[in-house]
C-alpha positions in Angstrom: 0.8 -26.7 -6.0 -0.1 -23.2 -4.3 -3.4 -21.4 -5.3 -5.0 -18.2 -4.7 -8.2 -18.3 -2.1 -11.0 -16.0 -1.3 -13.2 -16.3 1.1 -16.4 -14.2 2.0 -17.7 -13.7 5.4 -20.6 -12.7 7.2 -20.9 -10.2 10.5 -24.2 -11.6 12.4 -24.4 -9.7 15.9 -22.9 -12.4 17.5 -19.6 -14.0 15.7 -18.6 -14.5 11.9 -20.1 -16.8 9.5 -18.6 -18.0 6.6 -20.7 -17.5 3.3 -18.3 -18.9 0.6 -14.9 -20.1 -0.3 -13.2 -20.2 -3.3 -9.9 -21.2 -5.0 -8.2 -20.0 -8.1 -5.2 -20.9 -10.1 -3.7 -24.0 -12.1 -1.1 -26.5 -11.7 1.4 -24.3 -10.4 2.3 -21.5 -7.4 -0.7 -18.8 -7.3 -0.4 -16.0 -5.0 -3.2 -13.3 -4.2 -2.1 -9.8 -2.2 -5.2 -7.7 -2.6 -8.8 -7.7 -3.5 -11.7 -4.6 -3.5 -15.2 -5.2 -4.5 -16.1 -3.9 -7.5 -19.2 -1.2 -8.6 -21.4 -4.4 -9.5 -21.0 -6.2 -6.2 -18.4 -8.5 -7.5 -14.4 -8.6 -6.5 -11.2 -7.8 -8.2 -7.9 -9.2 -7.2 -4.6 -9.5 -8.3 -1.7 -11.2 -7.2 1.4 -13.5 -9.6 1.0 -16.7 -11.4 3.5 -19.2 -12.0 0.1 -21.7 -13.9 0.1 -18.9 -16.6 1.8 -16.2 -18.8 4.9 -16.8 -20.4 6.7 -18.3 -17.6 8.3 -17.1 -14.6 6.0 -15.2 -12.7 3.1 -13.0 -14.0 0.9 -10.3 -12.5 -2.4 -11.9 -12.2 -5.9 -10.2 -12.1 -9.1 -12.3 -11.8 -12.6 -10.7 -11.6 -15.7 -12.7 -10.2 -19.1 -12.1 -9.6 -20.8 -11.8 -5.8 -20.6 -15.6 -5.5 -16.8 -15.7 -6.3 -17.4 -17.3 -10.0 -14.8 -16.3 -12.0 -15.9 -14.0 -14.5 -12.6 -13.4 -16.8 -8.9 -13.1 -16.0 -6.0 -11.8 -17.1 -2.0 -12.0 -16.9 0.8 -9.3 -17.7 4.3 -10.2 -18.9 7.2 -8.3 -17.8 5.8 -7.9 -14.3 6.8 -10.4 -11.5 3.7 -9.4 -8.7 0.8 -7.1 -8.5 0.7 -5.7 -4.5 -2.4 -3.3 -5.2 -5.4 -2.8 -7.5 -8.2 -0.2 -7.5 -11.0 0.1 -9.8 -11.1 3.4 -11.3 -13.8 6.0 -12.1 -14.0 4.8 -15.7 -15.2 1.2 -14.5 -11.5 -0.3 -15.2 -8.6 -0.9 -13.2 -5.1 0.3 -11.9 -2.8 -2.6 -10.9 0.4 -1.4 -8.7 2.9 -4.1 -9.7 7.0 -5.0 -9.3 8.9 -4.9 -12.3 12.2 -6.7 -12.8 14.6 -4.2 -14.8 18.2 -5.8 -15.2 19.0 -6.8 -11.7 16.6 -4.2 -9.9 13.2 -4.7 -9.0 11.2 -0.8 -10.1 7.3 0.0 -9.5 5.0 -0.4 -12.7 1.8 1.2 -13.0 -0.7 -1.2 -15.4 -4.4 0.8 -16.5 -6.6 -1.5 -17.1 -10.5 -1.5 -19.1 -13.2 -2.8 -17.5 -12.3 -6.5 -18.8 -8.9 -6.6 -17.7 -7.5 -5.4 -20.9 -4.0 -3.1 -21.1 -4.6 0.9 -21.9 -1.3 1.6 -20.6 2.0 0.3 -18.6 4.8 2.6 -17.4 7.5 1.6 -14.9 8.9 3.9 -12.8 12.4 3.8 -11.3 15.6 5.9 -10.0 18.3 3.4 -9.7 18.3 0.6 -7.0 15.5 -1.0 -5.8 12.3 0.1 -5.5 8.8 -1.8 -4.5 5.4 -1.3 -4.9 3.2 -1.0 -1.8 0.1 1.3 -2.7 -2.1 3.1 -5.0 -5.3 5.5 -4.9 -6.8 7.6 -7.9 -6.8 11.3 -6.8 -9.4 13.3 -7.6 -8.1 15.0 -10.4 -8.2 11.4 -12.4 -4.3 10.8 -11.7 -2.7 8.3 -9.2 -0.6 8.7 -6.4 1.7 5.9 -5.3 3.4 4.6 -2.3 6.5 2.5 -2.6 9.9 2.1 -0.7 13.0 2.5 -2.3 16.7 1.8 -0.7 18.0 5.2 -2.8 18.2 5.7 0.4 16.6 3.4 2.4 12.9 5.0 2.8 9.3 5.8 1.5 9.0 6.7 -2.1 5.7 8.9 -2.6 4.8 10.2 -6.4 1.9 11.3 -8.4 1.3 10.8 -12.1 -1.8 11.9 -14.4 -4.3 9.9 -15.8 -2.0 8.6 -18.3 0.6 7.4 -16.0 2.9 10.8 -16.7 4.7 11.4 -13.6 4.1 14.9 -12.3 5.9 15.1 -8.6 8.1 12.8 -6.8 9.4 12.8 -3.0 11.1 10.6 -0.6 10.8 10.0 3.2 14.0 8.8 4.8 13.7 5.9 7.5 10.6 4.4 7.0 8.5 1.7 5.8 5.3 2.8 3.8 1.5 1.5 4.8 -0.8 3.2 2.6 -2.4 6.8 1.4 -5.2 8.6 0.7 -5.9 12.3 -0.5 -7.3 14.5 2.0 -10.2 16.6 2.0 -8.1 19.9 1.5 -6.3 18.3 -1.7 -3.3 17.1 0.3 -2.5 13.6 1.2 -2.0 11.4 4.1 0.6 8.4 4.7 0.7 5.8 7.4 3.6 3.2 7.6 6.1 2.3 10.2 9.4 3.8 11.7 11.6 0.8 11.2 15.0 2.4 12.1 13.7 2.4 15.6 13.6 -1.1 15.1 12.7 -3.8 17.2 10.8 -1.0 19.2 8.8 0.4 15.9 6.3 3.0 15.6 3.8 4.0 13.5 3.1 7.1 11.9 1.4 9.6 9.4 2.6 11.9 7.2 0.5 15.3 6.0 1.5 16.4 3.1 0.3 19.3 0.3 -0.7 18.6 -3.3 2.5 18.5 -4.1 3.6 15.8 -1.9 5.6 18.0 0.4 6.2 17.8 3.7 8.4 19.3 6.8 8.9 15.6 8.0 11.9 13.2 8.6 11.1 10.1 10.0 14.6 9.6 10.4 15.2 12.6 12.9 12.1 11.3 14.5 13.9 7.5 15.5 17.0 9.8 16.6 15.5 11.8 19.5 15.9 10.8 23.1 13.1 10.5 25.6 13.7 13.7 28.3 10.2 13.2 30.6 7.1 10.9 30.4 4.4 12.9 32.3 0.6 12.3 32.7 -1.7 14.7 31.7 -1.9 16.5 34.8 2.1 17.0 34.4 3.2 14.3 36.6 6.4 12.5 35.9 5.5 9.0 36.1 6.9 5.4 34.9 5.2 3.8 31.7 1.8 3.0 32.5 -0.6 1.3 30.7 -4.0 2.9 29.5 -3.9 6.3 30.1 -3.2 9.2 28.5 0.6 9.9 28.4 3.1 13.3 27.4 6.3 11.8 25.8 8.7 14.8 25.6 11.7 14.4 23.9 15.1 16.6 23.5 14.1 18.2 20.1 11.5 19.7 21.9 8.9 17.6 20.2 5.6 16.2 22.3 4.0 13.2 21.6 0.4 12.5 23.4 0.0 8.5 23.7 -1.9 5.9 24.8 0.3 2.9 25.8 -2.2 -0.5 25.4 0.1 -4.0 25.5 
């Protein structure tokens, strides 16, 4: 038997202190994947459950008060796992989930009211395998969704309106997604991992405009070759730790990095 675990820590001047610890679930496997504090001081978390629902794995949503006491829970059948949840401006919640459609996994959004009662649900697919990572409400009341796709392999990034209707969709090949945010200029920023360069993976940031458009191709970054490594004084050196270094690649790009190991 595996249950969800929620731990609240305090951060005094020196060290950590545990305030309370709670577990949630039933007699079968229940996993938690994402938690957020709510505007009333409590917590909302999502994951998957095999203890409740209609058999198999269902999305599991639990709301607690500020002391971790469960106030209510909901399950959503037809979905496998809730990977991310955010409270919305109307007091409800948006859940980003993986849904099984035929032999594929596809990305699903579930919008609920403040008690977790489903208001609408949409599944987004394009053939192949899609998996969800992160969702964020946008200034216009819609949502941006970040996930991965194998059609082709890389990042799937799309925007929907407040009713879950897709407005645009973009793909960036050659990377694995982390999270995304809307920026002050109305565009978006995406962070993730360049897995095409495995095992020497790097973090990356992609900046897009308000339509998700960027001239960045993560695959092209992984195909670059390092021509020269210099310090900020222009002196060619071997890789040294804890100092600013300029990496000059064969495609003419230059990156400034500080190596910490």
